[in-house]
C-alpha positions, 0 to 999 in steps of 0.5 A: 461089230463094235460101237466107234465112238469117233467116226470120220468127219466126211469134208465140210461135216462139223463135229454133233458136239459144234452142232448141239453147242450152236443149238444150246446158244441160240435157246438161250439168245432166243429166251435173254430176246423173249425176256428182254421185249415182254421187261420193255412189254410191262414196264410201258402198261400204264396200272390202275390204283383205284378202283376198276368199271368192274369194282362199281358195277359190283358196287351197284348191285352190291348196294341193291341187293343190301340187307336192311329192315323195312316194318319188322320184315327183313329184305333188300335196298332194291324191295325198299326202292319199290316200297319208296316207289310205292308210297313216297313218304313212308318210306324215303326218310328210311330210304335216304339214312340208308343209302347216305349211309352206305355211300358215306362208307363206300368213299376213299380216299387217293392222291391225285396224278396231276397236283399231288394233293390229296383227293376223296370220291364220293357218290351220288344214286339218282332213281329215274322213272319210264314208263315203256322204257320211255321218260327214262331221264326223268329223275325221281330222287337222288341221294349223294354220299357226303363228298359229292360235289355237283360235278360228276368224274367225265370221259369221252362220252359227257358224264360218266355212268358207272352203272345203271340197274332197271327196277320193274315196278309193274307192267309199263314202269321202270326205275333206274338206278343210276351211280355216279361218282365225284370228286373233291379235294380233301379238307 
């Protein structure tokens, strides 16, 4: 029996070529609809051009891990802060000098979206003391970059704390290292 290339169609049945064509048209239309939906969605999303909060947390961790020479031994900023807590007179100048250099190095400029003027972001790190997690807000030392203002960038909860690390000093004393960010107009 030889294959029949053209079969007789029953009444009301569409030829297979028309069914295939209709399937291709529906497929192309559905692809176009999805493309349009996703292209409008992307245009509605605001992109953040400045560093994100996660970058700030990484910045604070990097600050604490930054190598520094203390008494001829290479250690990191976290250890220098612990040494400073135990002997403030001996280590405060080194801590201030190294910290301010690092904070100044990480300042950056950006254009304010509302005022269209150039602003400079500055940083402040405070070292706070807590005994058994009490008295967490007693500030022992504040280290500020040259462009940090006395006010900080706020969010809906108030002053935005951009990162906090706990440094245990002894069994019952913890130091809280807190990063804040401020801004000022470029001079």
